[in-house]
C-alpha positions in Angstrom: 0.1 -0.1 0.0 2.9 2.4 0.8 4.7 1.7 -2.5 1.5 2.1 -4.4 0.7 5.6 -2.9 4.5 6.6 -3.3 4.2 5.6 -7.2 1.0 7.7 -7.5 2.9 10.5 -5.9 5.5 10.2 -8.6 3.2 10.1 -11.5 2.6 13.7 -12.1 6.4 14.2 -12.6 6.8 11.4 -14.7 3.9 12.5 -16.7 5.4 16.0 -17.3 8.8 14.6 -17.9 7.4 12.2 -20.6 5.3 14.9 -22.1 8.3 17.2 -22.0 10.5 14.7 -23.9 7.4 13.7 -26.5 7.0 17.4 -27.3 10.9 18.0 -27.8 10.9 15.1 -30.1 7.9 16.4 -32.0 9.8 20.1 -32.6 11.1 21.0 -36.1 14.7 20.6 -36.4 16.4 23.5 -38.5 18.6 22.6 -41.2 22.4 23.0 -40.4 25.0 23.8 -43.2 28.7 23.8 -42.0 31.7 24.4 -44.2 35.5 24.7 -43.3 38.7 26.4 -44.4 42.1 27.0 -43.4 42.5 30.7 -42.8 44.8 32.8 -40.6 47.0 30.2 -39.6 43.8 28.0 -38.1 41.0 26.0 -39.2 37.6 28.0 -39.4 34.1 26.3 -39.5 31.3 28.2 -40.5 27.7 27.2 -39.5 24.5 28.3 -40.9 21.4 27.7 -39.2 17.9 27.6 -40.5 18.5 28.5 -44.0 17.6 26.8 -47.1 20.2 25.0 -49.1 20.9 27.5 -51.8 20.8 30.4 -49.5 23.0 28.7 -47.0 25.6 27.8 -49.6 25.5 31.4 -50.8 26.2 32.8 -47.4 28.9 30.3 -46.7 30.8 31.1 -49.9 30.4 34.8 -49.4 31.9 34.5 -45.9 34.6 32.1 -46.5 35.5 34.3 -49.8 36.0 37.4 -47.6 37.9 35.2 -45.1 40.2 33.9 -48.0 40.4 37.4 -49.5 41.5 38.8 -46.2 44.1 35.9 -45.8 45.7 36.7 -49.0 45.9 40.2 -48.5 47.0 40.3 -44.9 49.2 37.3 -45.0 52.5 38.4 -43.3 54.7 36.3 -45.3 53.4 35.3 -48.5 53.6 37.6 -51.4 50.8 40.0 -51.5 50.2 43.6 -49.8 51.1 42.8 -46.2 54.1 41.1 -47.3 55.4 44.1 -49.3 54.8 46.6 -46.6 56.8 44.5 -44.3 59.8 44.4 -46.8 59.3 48.4 -47.3 59.2 48.8 -43.3 62.2 46.8 -42.9 64.3 48.7 -45.6 63.1 52.1 -44.2 60.8 53.0 -47.0 57.1 54.0 -47.4 54.6 51.4 -48.8 51.2 52.1 -50.5 48.7 51.0 -48.2 44.6 50.6 -48.9 41.8 51.9 -46.7 40.7 48.8 -45.5 44.3 47.7 -44.1 45.1 51.2 -42.7 41.7 51.1 -40.7 42.4 47.6 -39.4 45.9 48.6 -38.7 44.9 51.8 -36.5 42.1 49.7 -34.9 44.9 47.1 -33.9 47.0 50.2 -32.7 44.2 51.1 -30.5 44.0 47.8 -28.8 47.6 47.4 -28.7 47.5 51.0 -26.3 44.6 49.8 -24.5 46.5 46.6 -23.6 49.8 48.4 -22.6 51.2 46.7 -25.9 50.4 43.2 -24.4 48.7 42.7 -27.7 51.4 43.5 -30.3 50.8 42.6 -33.9 54.3 44.4 -34.7 56.2 41.4 -33.4 56.0 39.5 -36.5 60.1 39.4 -36.7 59.9 37.4 -33.3 56.9 35.2 -34.4 59.0 34.5 -37.6 62.2 34.0 -35.4 60.1 31.0 -33.2 59.3 29.4 -36.7 55.4 30.1 -36.6 55.8 31.8 -40.2 55.6 28.7 -42.2 52.6 26.6 -43.1 54.4 23.5 -41.7 55.3 24.5 -38.3 58.1 22.6 -37.1 59.0 23.6 -33.4 62.4 25.4 -32.9 64.5 26.9 -30.1 66.0 30.3 -31.6 69.4 31.8 -30.3 68.6 33.6 -27.2 71.2 36.5 -28.6 68.6 36.9 -31.5 65.4 36.9 -29.2 67.0 39.5 -27.1 68.0 41.8 -30.1 64.4 41.5 -31.3 63.0 42.1 -27.8 65.0 45.2 -27.3 64.0 46.6 -30.6 60.9 47.0 -29.0 58.5 47.1 -32.2 55.2 48.4 -31.7 52.5 49.7 -33.9 52.8 53.0 -32.7 56.2 53.1 -34.5 53.8 53.4 -37.8 52.8 56.5 -39.5 49.9 56.3 -42.1 49.1 59.2 -44.0 47.9 59.9 -47.6 47.7 56.0 -48.6 51.0 55.5 -47.5 52.8 53.7 -44.4 56.0 54.0 -43.1 57.7 53.0 -39.7 60.2 54.7 -37.4 61.4 51.2 -36.2 62.7 48.9 -38.8 62.3 45.9 -36.5 58.4 46.2 -37.2 57.2 43.4 -38.8 53.3 43.4 -38.9 51.5 40.3 -38.3 47.7 40.7 -38.0 47.0 37.1 -37.5 45.2 37.2 -34.1 43.5 40.6 -34.9 42.3 39.3 -38.7 40.6 36.3 -37.2 38.3 38.7 -35.2 37.9 41.4 -38.0 36.8 38.4 -40.4 34.4 37.3 -38.0 32.9 40.7 -37.5 32.5 41.1 -41.2 30.8 37.6 -41.4 28.5 38.9 -38.5 27.4 41.8 -40.5 26.7 39.8 -43.6 
């Protein structure tokens, strides 16, 4: 008798859980579309929820196309605008810069200043020294003297002057690598689309 009363007492809770599970199983599942790409030194997966196949594929192509465009334009060591800028800066020359990249560098500079340069996209030479400027990373330990030389040079985005479509640096040790910033910038672009 006690067991039966106890079961009857649990019955409303069991019915509620059962109804919730049953109704949850009846809900319509939205379509999910995913595509991956390798950009900015990492694997990126873009997911589109709730769109029909054609619209989802168009959105995926638009977003990943934009990521690829930025990857090519802002790549610090492969031929392109950023590599040309870095080569010119190292030689103490001016280089042409487009408005989008100039704006991105200005925003990265604001972030660098706000972080007291703990975020520092101007340390591309140090990144390269450690072997990260390659598509096939192989860990290595660079010479301590070379590390110290690059650290003492204090490359910072505040060493850059951007004016009239040109960029120059007062410090030839600056080598811009916007990899960390570019990921967030690209995601912001994707979110606006």
